TIPABA-984127 format. One record per atom (N, C-alpha, C): x, y, z. Coordinates in steps of 0.02 Angstrom, whole numbers, plus 50000, padded with zeros to 5 digits. Layout:
! TIPABA-984127
XYZ;...
! end
This chain:
! TIPABA-984127
520854987046778;520334991146809;520494998446796;520015002246777;520105009246760;519875013546818;520245018646833;520075023046889;519775029446864;519215031546892;518885037746872;519255043546903;519395048646864;519755054446889;519255059146922;519295060046988;518825064147025;519225068947067;519045075347064;519385080447105;518915083747154;518285084347138;517795087547184;517165083347186;516765084747238;516135081147244;515665082747186;515715088847160;515295090847104;515465086847042;516115086247027;516315082446969;516145075046977;516165072647040;515985065647052;515255064447037;514815068847060;514095067847047;513945068346973;514285072946939;514185073546867;514425067246832;514975064546853;515255058646821;514805052546831;514505051946892;514075046246905;513435046546865;513215052646848;512615053346808;512745052246734;513375052046714;513545051046644;513455043846625;513165042246568;513095035246547;513775031946543;513815025246554;514455021746554;514855022846490;514515023446435;514885024146373;515225030846367;515015035746407;515305042446402;515775044046460;515845039546510;516325040846564;517025040446536;517455044346566;518135044546540;518625043046597;519145039346581;519655037646630;520175043246631;520645042346679;521155047446687;521635047546628;521635042146585;522085042146528;521765045346467;521115047446473;520805051146419;520415046746371;520425040146380;520065035746335;519365034446362;518875034646320;518195033046340;518125025646354;517755023946408;517675016946427;517245013146376;516795016746343;516365013346296;516535014646224;517075017846210;517265019446142;517955016746127;518115016446064;518765013946044;519295019246055;519835017746090;520345022846103;520685024946039;520805031346031;521145033645970;521865031445970;522135030345911;522825028245903;523195033645864;523725036145892;524125041145859;524685037745820;524725038945756;525235035945714;525885039745723;526435036345720;527095039445725;527525036745668;527635041145621;528035039145563;527695033745523;527025033845523;526665028945483;526665022045513;526825021245577;526845014545608;526465014645674;526385008645703;526045007845767;526545006145823;527185008145812;527695006245861;527585009545929;527385015745927;527295019345990;526735016346033;526125015346005;525605012246048;525775005146069;526125001346024;526324994646044;526814994746102;527294999346098;527784999946152;527455002046217;526985006846212;526625008846272;526225003046301;525914999246256;525534993446279;525954988346315;526564987146289;527014982446322;527224985046390;527364991546395;527574994346460;527014993646511;526394995146489;525824994546535;525724987346556;525794982646508;525714975546524;526234973246574;526864975246562;527394973246609;527274976346678;527064982746679;526934985946744;526374982646782;525844980846746;525284977546780;525464970646804;525904967246766;526114960546787;526534960746849;526874966446860;527314966946919;526924968546982;526294970446976;525894972247034;525424966547052;525244965847116;524764960847135;524084962247104;523754957247082;523114958147049;522574959447100;522104963847082;521544965347126;520984960347111;521094954147129;520604949047113;519954950047149;519984953147209;519384953847249;518924959247221;519184963947183;518784969547159;518534968147088;518194962547080;517944960847013;517364965346992;517024968447042;516474972947024;516704979947007;517374981147012;517664987646995;517414993147042;517304991447106;517064996347154;517585001747170;518224999847166;518755004547184;518815010247134;518485009847078;518495015347031;518255021747063;517795021047110;517535026947146;517775027147218;517765021347250;517885021147322;518625021947340;519065022347292;519765023447306;519915030547327;519455035247315;519585042247328;519395044047400;519855047347433;519755049047504;519195054047515;519035057947465;518515063047473;517805060347463;517755053947450;517095050947440;516755050247508;516305054747524;515975054947589;515315058547583;514925058147638;514275061447639;514135063547711;513825069447718;513635072047783;512895070447794;512745066947849;512055065347865;511685071547889;511085072347864;510705078347881;510485078347954;510285072647980;510015072348048;510565073048101;511075068848096;511595068748148;512165073448134;512265075548072;512835079748055;513485076048051;513465069348057;514075065348053;514275064247980;514925063147971;515195062047904;515285054547893;514965051847842;515055044847823;515575044647768;516135041347783;516665040647733;516595033947697;516645034147631;516585028147591;517245026447556;517785029147584;518445027947554;518695020947572;518975017447524;519295010947533;519995011347504;520495009947544;521195010547522;521355005047472;521555006647411;521735001447362;522314997047385;522774999847425;523334995847448;523114989947491;522524990647522;522274985147562;522194978747520;521984979647458;521904973947413;522544972547375;522894977747354;523504976747315;524014972547353;524084973947418;524604970647458;524314965847509;523674964447504;523354959647549;523494961247622;523294967247642;523474969647708;523004967447763;522514963447748;522054961247800;521664955147779;521294952147825;520934945947810;520374946847759;520134952947748;519584954047701;519824955847631;520474955447620;520744957547555;520564952747499;520354946647516;520174941747464;519424941147455;519054945947483;518334945847476;518094950747423;517584948847387;517244953547344;516794957947387;516664963847363;516244968447401;515544965547413;515294961847364;514614959047371;514604952847415;515184950747440;515184945447489;514914947947556;514974954447567;514724957447629;514104961747616;514094965347561;513534969647544;513064966047496;512424967147505;511934964147460;512024966747389;512084962147341;512214964147272;511664968647246;511044967247264;510484971147238;510504978447261;510874979747316;510904986547343;511474990647314;511984987347287;512574991047264;512724990047190;512284986547154;512444985247084;512224990947038;511924996147066;511735002047026;512065008147057;512175013247016;512475019547038;511985025247022;511805029447070;512005029047141;511675023047176;512005020747229;511775014747264;511105016047299;510755010647309;510155010747350;510375011047424;509915012547469;510095012347540;510375005547559;510965005747590;511334999547605;511204997647678;510984991547688;510864989047755;511524987447790;511534987347857;512154985547893;512394978547874;513044977647876;513344971347857;513254966247914;513064960247897;513024954747944;513674950747939;514094951147991;514754947947989;514714940347991;514134937648008;514084930348013;513844927047948;513724931047896;513494928047834;514084924447801;513924919947755;514434915847723;514834919947672;515494919247676;515944922747630;516184917947576;516414920747520;516684916747465;517394919047454;517874915447483;518574917247478;518884914447415;519414917847392;519794915547335;520474913547360;520644907047356;521294904747380;521824905747326;522474904647342;522994905847292;522924901747229;522574896147232;522474892047172;521874894447131;521594900247150;521024903347115;520384899447124;520374895047174;519764891247188;519354894847242;518704894347237;518274897747284;518154893447346;518224896347405;518134892847468;517584896447508;517114892647533;516574895547574;516804895947647;516644901647678;516874902947746;516344906947782;516284905847848;515784909547886;516044910847957;515834916647985;515994918448054;515424916648102;514964912748079;514374911248120;514564907948186;515084903848185;515274900348247;515554905048299;515764911048279;516054915748328;515514918248376;514914918948353;514364920848398;514304915848455;514364909548440;514324904348492;514924904748539;515504906248512;516104906848554;516034912748602;515774918248578;515714924248621;515244923048679;514754918948670;514274917648724;514604914448785;515154910948775;515504907748831;516104911848855;516174917848830;516744922048849;516514927848892;517004931648915;516844937548955;516524942948913;516624942648847;516344947548800;515744944448764;515234942548801;514644939548771;514274944748730;513814942448688;513434947048647;513004951648690;512774949248747;512384953448793;512824959048821;513434957248840;513904962248866;514074967348812;514184964948752;514344969648697;513754974148682;513144971348684;512554975448671;512464980748724;512564978848787;512494983848841;513044989148837;513644986948818;514194991748810;514034996648755;513734994248701;513554998748646;513045003948670;512575001848712;512095006648739;512435011848784;512895009448827;513235014048872;513695018848835;513925016748776;514355021048735;513955025748690;513315026448704;512865030748664;512765027948594;512775021348587;512605017748526;513015019948465;513675018848467;514065020248406;513875015448349;513615009448366;513375004848315;512625005948305;512435006548243;511735007648227;511345001148233;510695001648237;510284995448241;510414990948180;510554984748195;510684979948143;511414978848128;511844983448150;512554982448138;512834976948183;513324973548159;513624967948196;513994970548257;513934966948313;514294968748373;515044967848365;515244964248314;515964963248301;516324969948292;515954974948266;516274981248250;516474985248311;516254983248371;516494986648431;517244985548441;517474979648422;518194978148429;518564978248363;518214976548309;518534976048243;518314981948200;518804985448173;518634990748125;518924988948057;518864982548040;519094980347974;518684983847919;518984985147861;519674983847844;520164988147884;520704985147906;521214988747944;521714991747895;521764998247895;522215001647849;522825004347883;522905002947948;523445006147985;524105002347981;524114996447953;524744992647950;525244996347907;525874996147927;526414999347889;526564995147827;526404997847769;526514994047707;527234994047685;527654998147714;528344998547691;528724992047704;528534988347756;528894982147773;528544975947746;528034976847705;527654971047684;528074966347642;528424969047592;528814964747548;529384961447587;529654964947637;530204962047675;529984956147718;529334955347729;529094949947771;529144943147737;529264943047673;529324936647638;529994933347652;530474937247679;531154934647689;531184928347731;530814927647788;530864921547828;530714915147789;530324915647734;530174909647695;530814906847664;531324911047655;531954908647626;532274903247670;532094903047733;532384897847777;532164890947755;531594890447721;531364883947697;531834881147644;532194885547609;532654883247557;533254879447584;533364879847648;533934876147677;533864868647663;533254866147670;533144858947659;532734857547596;532334862447574;531864861147519;532034865347458;532654865847441;532864869847384;532534867247320;532174871747286;531854869947224;531254865547230;531044863947291;530484859247299;529874862547333;529924869047346;529364872347379;528774872947333;528194871947362;527584873047324;527494880547310;527114882147259;527054889047238;526704893247291;526284890047333;525914893747384;526244893347452;526874891347457;527214890847521;527244897447558;527434903047526;527434909547563;526744911247591;526224910047550;525554911547575;525374907047634;525504900547629;525334895947683;525724897547747;526364899347738;526784900947796;526494906947832;526364912247795;526124918347827;525404917747851;525024913347820;524344912247844;524354909447914;524784904447925;524834901347992;525154906148041;525694909448019;526054913948064;525614919748085;525254922748038;524854928648053;524304927048103;524034920948099;523484919248144;523724916448210;524374915648218;524654913748283;524874919848322;524834925748291;525024931948324;524444936848321;524424941948365;523894947048360;523894950348292;523304951648266;523254954748200;523424962148201;523454965048260;523574972248266;524164973448312;524424979448307;524974981448351;524714982548421;525174982848470;524974984148539;524594990748545;524824995748508;524505002248512;523785001948487;523674998448432;522994997648406;522554993748454;522844988648486;522464984648533;522254988748594;522694993148617;522524997348674;521955002148655;521985004648594;521435008948571;520785005148569;520814999048544;520204995048538;519934993148607;520364990648651;520144988648718;519944994748759;520295000248749;520155006248788;519495009448772;519195007648714;518535010348697;518035009048753;518075003148782;517625001348837;517965001848905;518574999348910;518894998748975;519135005349004;519125010648964;519295017248992;518685021748996;518105019148976;517495023148979;517195022749049;517055028549079;516815028749148;516145025349156;515695026249107;515025023249113;515065015649113;515475012849070;515535005549067;515885002949130;516395006449153;516745004049213;516285004149274;515865009249279;515405009449336;514865004049329;514635002849269;514094997849260;514344990849273;514954989249253;515224982449261;515714981949319;515794987449358;516234987449416;516954985649396;517224989249348;517894987949321;518364993649340;519004992149353;519494997449362;519695000349295;520045005949296;520285009049234;520915005349212;520814999649181;521384995349162;521814998649108;521515002549065;521905005849012;522395010749041;522165014949088;522605019949118;523155016649159;522985011449197;523495008249238;523995004449194;523775001749138;524244998449092;524715003549061;524455009149039;524885014349009;525385017149059;525225016949124;525685019349174;526195014049195;526095007849174;526555002549192;527165002449147;527654998349166;528264997849126;528104995149057;527654990249052;527474987548987;527134992848944;526674996648975;526315001748938;526765007248913;527245009248953;527715014448931;528145012048873;528355005748876;528745003048821;528325002748757;527685000948765;527245000848707;527175007748676;527105012848717;527025019648691;527645022148655;528215019248672;528845021048639;528995016648579;528505012748557;528575009048495;528795001948501;528854999148561;529084992348569;528514987448556;528634982548513;528154977248500;528354970748536;528924970848570;529154964948607;528914964948679;528634970448701;528374970748769;527684967448771;527424966448831;526774963148839;526204967848823;525744965548781;525144969248764;524534966148797;523954968648777;523334966248808;523234958848798;523304956448736;523164949448722;523714944848746;524324947448756;524864943148781;524704940548850;524344944348890;524184942248958;523484939348965;523014941948927;522314940048937;522094934448890;522504932448844;522364926748800;522974922248798;522894915948811;523454911348811;523744910448741;524354907848739;524694906648676;524284901948632;524154904148570;523784900248521;523064898948542;522804902848590;522114902048611;521664906948573;521014905748577;520524909648539;520344915948579;520454921748549;520294928048583;519544928848593;519144925648550;518424926248557;518154922048615;518574917948645;518364913948703;518754916048765;518904922548770;519274925148827;518864923948891;519144920148938;518754918648999;518794924349049;518354924049099;518364928949152;518974927949197;519124933149235;519714932949278;519674927449330;519074925949355;519014920949408;518944913849380;518974913049315;518964906449284;519644903149294;519654896949315;520284893449328;520724892849265;520404893049206;520784892449144;521024899149118;520834904649150;521024911249125;521774912349135;522124915149085;522844916349093;523004921249150;522524925549168;522634930349222;522404927849290;522154921749292;521964918849356;522604917549397;522594918749463;523194917749502;523514910849493;523114905749480;523394899049471;523754898249404;523604902549356;523904902049290;524394907749275;524414912749318;524794918849303;525544917449297;525784912649335;526504911049331;526694908749262;526294904449231;526444902249163;526344907749113;525874912249126;525754917749080;526354922549077;526634924049135;527194928749137;527854925549113;527914919049121;528564915849108;528564912049042;528224914748992;528254911848925;528924913448894;529124909748842;529774911148809;529834918248782;529264921448767;529294928248739;529324933648792;529204931848856;529174937048908;529734936248959;529614932549012;530104931649066;530234924249077;530564920949031;530634913649035;531054911249094;531534915349117;531984913149170;531784916049238;531234919549242;531024922549305;530734917349352;530724919049415;530414914649464;529654915549464;529314910849494;528584911149495;528334917149535;528764919849578;528564925549619;528484931949579;528694931849516;528614937849475;527884939649465;527444934849478;526734936149468;526454941249517;526804942549572;526554947549620;526764954549602;527154955349548;527324962049524;526714965049492;526564971349507;525944974549484;526024976849412;525524975249371;525484977849303;524954983249299;524374981949330;523834986849331;523804990049400;524324993649418;524354996749485;524065003849481;523555005049520;523275011749529;523535014249596;524065018249594;524415020249655;523955024149701;523525028149674;523095032349717;522555028249752;522375022549723;521835018549752;522075012449790;522735010949786;522985004849816;522995005149892;523205010849920;523255011849993;523695006550026;524155003749988;524614998850016;525305001850027;525804997550032;526484999850044;526725004249986;526495002649924;526685006749867;526425013949874;525815014549898;525525021149908;525905025049961;526085021650015;526455024950069;527145027250046;527475023150005;528135025149980;528065031149934;527565031149890;527465036949847;527315043149887;526895042649939;526745048349981;527365050850018;527785046150041;528395048050076;528865051950030;528915049849968;529365053449922;529085060249903;528435060849899;528145067449886;528305072249943;528245069750004;528425073850062;529175075450061;529585070650041;530305071750037;530475077049985;530135076849928;530255081849876;530065088749901;529485089249933;529255095749958;529725098350012;529955093950057;530355096150115;531085097450097;531325095050041;532025096250022;532085101249964;531705100049911;531745104649855;531425111349871;530885111249911;530555117449928;531015122449963;531335120650019;531785125350052;532375127450008;532645122749968;533195124549924;532975129649872;532385128649844;532125133549795;531995140249828;531765140149891;531655146449927;532305150249938;532835146749956;533485149949965;533725153049899;533625149549844;533845152149779;533465158549763;532805158649775;532415164649760;532615170449805;532765169049868;532995174449913;533675177149892;534105172649867;534755174949842;534675179449781;534205177549737;534085181649678;533775188349697;533395188349752;533115194649776;533665199449797;534195196849827;534765201149846;535075204349785;535095200549730;535375203349668;534935208749640;534275207649644;533805212649616;533855219249654;533905218949720;533935225149759;534645227849764;535145224149737;535835226449737;536155226449806;536005221549847;536255221249916;536855216649920;537385218849956;537985214849967;538185215350040;538595210450059;538915210750125;539365216950128;539415220450185;539835226550189;540555225350168;540825219250181;541515217950163;541605214650096;541075214550054;541105210849991;541635213649944;541645220149934;542105223049885;542835222349907;542955223049973;543635222149998;543865214949989;543405210049998;543585203049987;543725201749913;543355204949870;543485204149798;544185206549780;544375212349807;545055214749793;545575210149822;545445207349881;545905202649912;545985196349870;545415193749844;545445187849802;545835189149738;545725194849707;546095196549646;546845197149660;547015199949718;547725200649737;548045193849747;547685189149778;547965182549790;548025178449726;547525179149682;547535175349620;548075177749572;548365183549585;548885186149542;549555182549552;549625178849607;550245175349621;550135167749621;550635163749601;550555156449601;550385153649670;550685156349723;550535153849790;549815155249809;549565161149790;548865162749805;548385158349765;548555156749704;548125152349664;548095145349695;548665142949718;548665136449751;548245136549814;548275142049851;547905142449914;547155142849903;546945145749846;546235146549832;545955141049787;546345136049773;546105130449732;545645126049774;545015125749754;544515122049793;544445114749770;544605113349708;544515106649681;545165104349648;545405098649670;546005095749642;545845092549574;546355091249532;546215087849468;545865081149478;546035077449530;545715071049543;544975071949557;544795076949595;544095078249610;543705080549548;544035084449506;543705086949446;543555081149397;544005076349392;543885070549349;543285066649374;543235065649440;542665062149468;542015065949454;542045072549459;541455076649448;541215076049376;541675076349327;541465076049257;541225069049239;541495064049270;541225057349261;540505056949285;540375060149342;539695060449369;539235064349322;539485069849295;539075073949249;538875070049187;539345066449158;539205062649097;538705057049111;538815053349164;538355047849181;537655050549196;537625055949235;536975058749253;536595061149191;536955064349145;536625066849084;536355061049042;536755055849034;536525050048995;535915046849029;535945046149094;535385043149131;534745047249124;534805053749126;534215058049118;533925057449048;534355057748997;534125057548928;533825050848909;534055045448941;533795038848924;533255036448972;533215039349031;532735037049081;532085040749081;532115047349075;531495051249080;531035050549020;531285049048959;530805047448906;530375041348923;530635036648962;530225030948982;529725033049035;529925037449079;529465040049130;528895043949098;529055048149049;528545052349016;528435049748945;528295043248939;528235040148874;527655042848833;527155045848866;526575048348829;526695055148798;527285058148809;527425064648780;527745063848711;527585068148664;527865067448596;528625067848596;528915072048638;529645072848638;529985066448661;529655062548703;529955056348729;530055051348672;529535050348632;529585045648577;530105047948526;530115054548513;530615057248466;531325056048491;531435057248556;532095056448584;532315049148582;531865044548598;532035037448597;532205035248526;531815037448478;531955035648408;532605038848385;532755044748408;533385048048391;533985044048416;533905040848474;534455036948503;534505029948472;534035028148429;534065021648396;533555016648419;533065018848458;532545014348481;532575013048555;532045009848580;531995008648652;532525003848676;532704998848637;533204994048658;533884997548669;534065001948623;534705005648630;534675010148691;534115013648700;534045018148758;534105014248824;533805008348827;533855004248888;534575002248901;534925000048850;535614997848860;536055003748882;535955009548851;536335015448871;536185017248944;535555016748963;535365018449031;535685013649082;535655007349066;535925002349113;536675002949121;537025003749066;537755004049070;537995010749099;537615016149087;537785022449119;537685021849195;537155018449215;537055017249287;537595012949316;537825007949278;538365003649303;539015007549312;539165011949264;539765016149270;539695020849330;539085023449341;538975027849399;539095024149464;538875017849469;539005013949529;539745012549539;540095011149484;540815010149489;541155016649511;540905022349487;541175028749510;541055029849584;540475027549609;540335028149680;540825023949721;540945017849698;541425013549733;542115016749733;542315019449676;542965022749672;543005028749719;542455032549723;542455038349767;542505036249841;542175030749859;542235028249927;542955026249943;543285023149895;543985021449905;544405027749912;544255032749872;544605039149875;544525042449944;543915042449971;543795045250037;544145041150091;544135034550083;544465030350132;545215031650135;545525032350076;546235033850074;546385040650105;545965045550091;546055052250120;545995051850196;545485048250220;545405047650293;545985043850325;546235038750291;546795034850317;547405039250326;547525043650279;548095048150285;547995053050342;547375055350352;547245059850408;547315056350475;547165049850476;547195046050539;547915045350563;548395045450518;549095044450538;549395050550572;549025056150574;549265061850612;549215060250686;549685062550726;549705060750798;549075063050835;548815058750877;548265060450922;547585061150890;547475058250830;546825058950797;546475052150796;545845052250817;545445046150816;545045045850751;544755039850738;544345039250678;543725043750682;543455044650742;542885049150750;543075056350732;543655058450755;543885065250740;544025066050665;544305060750635;544445061150563;543785061650524;543295057550543;542655057750508;542315064550513;542345067550572;542015074050582;542375079550544;543025078650531;543415083950498;543425083350421;543095078150394;543075077650321;542735083850291;542985086450235;542735092850209;541995092950193;541705087350172;541005087250151;540525084950205;540765084150266;540335082050322;540045088150356;539375088250365;539055093950398;539185093550474;539235099450505;539365099850577;538935105350607;539025106450672;538625111450707;538745118450681;539375119950661;539525126650635;539125128050571;539015122850530;538625123750469;537905125650486;537615122550536;536935124150555;536885131350581;537385133550619;537385140550642;537425145350583;537835143550534;537895147750474;537245147950435;536865142250436;536235142150400;535745147150430;535685147350495;535235152150527;535485159250515;536135160150516;536425166750502;536245168950431;536305164150383;536155165750313;535415167450304;534975163850338;534255165350333;534105172350359;534415174250414;534315180950440;534565186150390;535135184750359;535415189550311;534945190250250;534695184550223;534265184750164;533595187950180;533375187650243;532745190750263;532855197750290;533445200650278;533615207550296;533615208550372;533785203250409;533825203750482;534545204150505;535035203250460;535745203650475;536085207750421;536605211550439;536975215550391;537515211550355;537785206550389;538345202750361;538135195750341;538465193250289;538355186350267;538835181750304;538635175650322;539095171050357;539695169350312;540275168850342;540885167350305;540975159850300;540735156850245;540775149650235;541485147550219;541635141350235;542305138650224;542365136150151;542805131350141;542945128750074;542305126150040;541865122750078;541235120350052;540675123050095;540185126250063;539625129150099;539135123650119;538655125550161;538155120750183;537735118250124;537575122750076;537195120650017;537575115349978;538225116149970;538625111249933;538665104649970;538725104950035;538745098850075;538075095150070;537535098950069;536875095850063;536795092549995;537035095849942;537005092849875;537445086549871;538015086749903;538455080949904;538115075049938;537785076349994;537425071050029;536855068349985;536515072949949;535965070849905;536205066449849;536785068149818;537065064149765;537265057249791;537575057149850;537795050849879;537195046349894;536695049249926;536095045449944;535725043249881;535645047749833;535285046149772;535625040849730;536295041049726;536655036049687;536565029149717;536595028649782;536495022149815;535785019649803;535295023949812;534595021849805;534435020049733;534635024349686;534505022949616;534885016749592;535495015949617;535895010249597;535585003649620;535375003449683;535094997249710;534444995449674;533995000349668;533354998849634;533454997349560;533945000649528;534084999149458;534334992049448;534774989849492;535024982949488;534464977949499;534004979349545;533444974849556;533014974249494;532874979949461;532464979649400;532834976349343;533484977649337;533874974649284;533914967049292;534014964849353;534064957649367;533414954749393;532854956849364;532194954649389;532114947149387;532414943849336;532344936549331;532664933049390;533254935249409;533604932049466;533274933849532;533084940049540;532804942249604;532134938949618;531724937949565;531064934849577;531114927449592;531704924549587;531794917649609;531914917249684;532054923049716;532214923149787;531774927849828;531504932949796;531104937849833;530444938849796;529924941249829;529274942349796;529334947449739;528924946449688;528924951149632;528674958049651;528334958449707;528094965049730;528674969749742;529254966849757;529854970949766;530024974749702;529874971749645;529994975149581;529554981449576;528934980849596;528484986649595;528744992149640;528964990349700;529244995249747;529874998349718;530294994249686;530914996849657;530765001849602;530255000449561;530075005149508;529845011849537;529425011549589;529175017749619;529745021749650;530165018449689;530725021949721;531195024849668;531355020849618;531805023149565;531535029349530;530885029249516;530575034749479;530575041149521;530355040749583;530305046749625;531005049449642;531475045049656;532145047449672;532475050749612;532355048049552;532625051149492;532325058049481;531685058749494;531365065349488;531645070249539;531755067949600;532045072249651;532745074449632;533145069749605;533825071449584;533825076549528;533375075649480;533345080349424;533145087249447;532685087749494;532475094249519;533055097849553;533435094249594;533995097549629;534565099349582;534745094649539;535305095949494;535105100749438;534515099449408;534315103449351;534085110349368;533885111549430;533635118149449;534125121549498;534205118549557;534605121749609;535345122149588;535635116549569;536345116549553;536495120649490;536065120149439;536195123849378;536165131349389;535715133549432;535685140749447;536325143049479;536595138949524;537205140949560;537825141049517;537875136549467;538495135949429;538455139049360;537855140949338;537795143849270;537425150549272;536825150649302;536395156449296;536475161549353;536875160049402;536975164849456;537365170849429;537155176949447;537505182949422;538245183149440;538445179849494;539145180049514;539585175549472;539295171049432;539695166449391;539495166649317;538955170249300;538715170449231;539285172349183;539375168849126;538935163749097;539035156749126;539605155549162;539705148849190;540295149049238;540235145349292;540785144749339;541315140049310;541945142349313;542505138449286;542855134249340;542525133649398;542855130149453;543005122949436;542565119649399;542675112649381;543125111849320;543345117349291;543835117049237;544535118749263;544565123949305;545215126249330;545335124349402;544805122749439;544865121249510;544795127349554;544785133349523;544765139649561;544085142849551;543765144749606;543105147949604;543185155249580;542715157749539;542745164749517;542765169549576;543065175449564;543185180249618;542545182249654;542025184049617;541395186149648;541105180749692;541095174549667;540825169049706;541255167549767;541915167949759;542365166649815;542245171749871;542185178049853;542095183349903;541415182849937;540915180249902;540245180049929;540075173549965;540275167849935;540055161449961;540595157750000;541225159749996;541765156150029;542255161050062;541955165850096;542375171050128;542815168050182;542585162850217;542995159750269;543635156750241;543595153250185;544185150350154;544655155850129;544375161150101;544775166750076;545165170050132;544845171450187;545185174850243;545705170450275;545555163950281;546045159350311;546675158950267;546575158550201;547145158250155;547535164750157;547195170450164;547535176850167;547945177450231;547695174950286;548065175150349;548695170850344;548625164950312;549215160650306;549755163850262;549545168250216;550025171750173;550205178550201;549995179950265;550135186250299;549865192250261;549295191350227;548965196950194;548445200150239;548275196750295;547815199450344;548125198250413;548015202750461;548265201450529;547915195550559;548265191850602;547985185950635;547375187850676;546835184250663;546205185650699;545855191650672;546125194650618;545805200550590;545215198750547;544895203850520;544315202950476;544375207450417;544055205650365;544065209550304;543495214450300;543055214750350;542475219250348;542715226450352;542365230650316;542515237750318;542225240950381;
! end
């Protein structure tokens, strides 16, 4: 087949008006004339060699048996299009040659005139072409080069008994402002064949599974075994990817006019917000798609029943079998069916809605005041305001840090505590990088980050094992606190209640008094800043948040990870609640750590460019004098650098 060389629409129109004998191919030879032969050294070796190379190259490529009319000579060019005068729409007439070369779809074995009337397209320029009738009889070419007659006429009868009847499709077309013209087949609402979106890079690699047949049938396979194998396999699986199916289904199921006319929820939006939908957006083809749930295994998609039909896979009586197929949740309990897939949180008004509302209030009531305190602290920096005794405390801290005894007295974090902190930092970072791309799966950066990590499966495993290490770190920290408290309990006259109240990270009444004092200072109602001890109220609050968040995230994460076991004992609705709690708590943790904590340890002017407290255990001088004046003065008194009961205020 010869391809016409076309670069512009003008050259194309000129070429089409040229008689066939005068058209020229891209190799320079006239189609209706004898190609010139250039002699080389008085011989024909060069053209013969070129002819052999071309023959070998053509033999190595799949034959375009379907294009016997040579239509691709023109329609292979992407610029072949026309603008309609009335509507202003662009009609594209491009057909991808790879569709036929690599048999990328069910129509690759059809001649163009199997769908288009021969009398309308056998002349150039073509006559007005009528819409294609998808139910007309096709003439397929099988691998043995024999012609087989085939028709889609029976599909019209199948659709009449399905939820997508021809009447429903016709009304949907009207509600969609008639994307299908009069006479066009309703099949085109769902099918946009030929499908050119399949990734052709993996096409040749798909023949590999046929090699398994050689285990028993070495040398005995029929020549058409690969074709027969893939013919059966391809029709037992969806012809399109999950992403393409969502686009196709979403044409109607996300359209407001259709949803209002047929009283349908926005299933596309709720699916994309679900765990399955997020996995799909990140490139997973192993997650559940539209047809995995709404069409039974090996069932006919054109006979999709209504939801209230007893035979429907989504009917409550059948949903257990639908969810627990070998490809989805084979070991889960039947209660997994109560887990929400199409959950609209804003419209549910159930326990899920109340939990979401509670977390929103929690975020506002915790992150809001913390952010306000940070802004008020930055305001003090802008106006250049300090506590009257700030500079004297700075000199005192520098004096103490100059001696080994003073450095030991001002050490706020022991090596053991710093190791626990860095373990927490590493786990938290991994959890954020692997978890939030799933939360924001519709963002371009999320898909890029997941692919950078090696795919969704790798990201999931990293997330789960980082969470497991975090839980082990929590257990270790509890043991560490218990050992510390046990040692404190052995001091004479101390009860467990007194030991618990005296733990460094436990908030007490003095901390609340200092909080009100700090608010007055930041609002310019007090001249002095409260003298906080080794750990300020803000740090104690962050510690409580990390402790609470780790427990909550850990429990909900384990429930989601072990969904198969849990749904054998508890309702699947618990999975939905676990997902909601896990998501909101993770967002709350990121806000506090990524904003509040990072400002205090990196971007605060007193520690810029970074606090070295978690490297050396010693807080920088400026921060010590400002945020931990109580610890500084107590250490100075113990070293007799201040009079007993004295103050460092000027």
